[in-house]
C-alpha positions, 0 to 999 in steps of 0.5 A: 665981275658977275660971270666966270673968271677968264684969264687971257694970255696973249702977246698981241695987245690988239688980240687981247683987246678984241678977246676981252671985249668979246668975252665981257660983252656976255658978262665974263670977268676977264684978266690979261697976261702978255706972255706965258710967264705972266699968265702962269704967275697970275694964275698961280697967285690968284686968290681963287683959280680962274674958271677958264684960261685962253692962251696963245701958243707962240709968245715970248718968255714962255710959250703957251704949251709950256705954261699949260704943262706947268698949270696942269701940274698944279692941283688948282688947274689940273682940270680947268678948261684951257682954250688955245687961240693961235694962228697955228692950224696944223694937225701936228700942233693940235695933237701936241696941244691936246696931249698937253691938256688943251680943251679946245683949239681956235684958229685966229682970226676968229669969229666972236660968236665962235669964241663965245660958243666955245668958252660958254660950252666949257663953262656951262 
């Protein structure tokens, strides 16, 4: 992995594949988790913290907001960029998300260029 390391936390295998391919096309290193609990575990257990986390909101076992709140409580992820990638587009959800420490909000379906631009803008 030559570029920044990104953790994708998403319960849809098709979305994970699409996001992974998009980010790897511009040399980002990508790891995956299928729900918030797995994402939290992978992030905390990583030898070095991920440079950015991209997560869905609604997932089984642990939702994205709960995972983000738990990550923000750790020193390693207190200031890490976190992008919410979800079908939710309501202003009330966005407000809750931003109050929880989300850096950006992208709505699915997304354009690959918008994902690359958002992620790249936070890392460089």
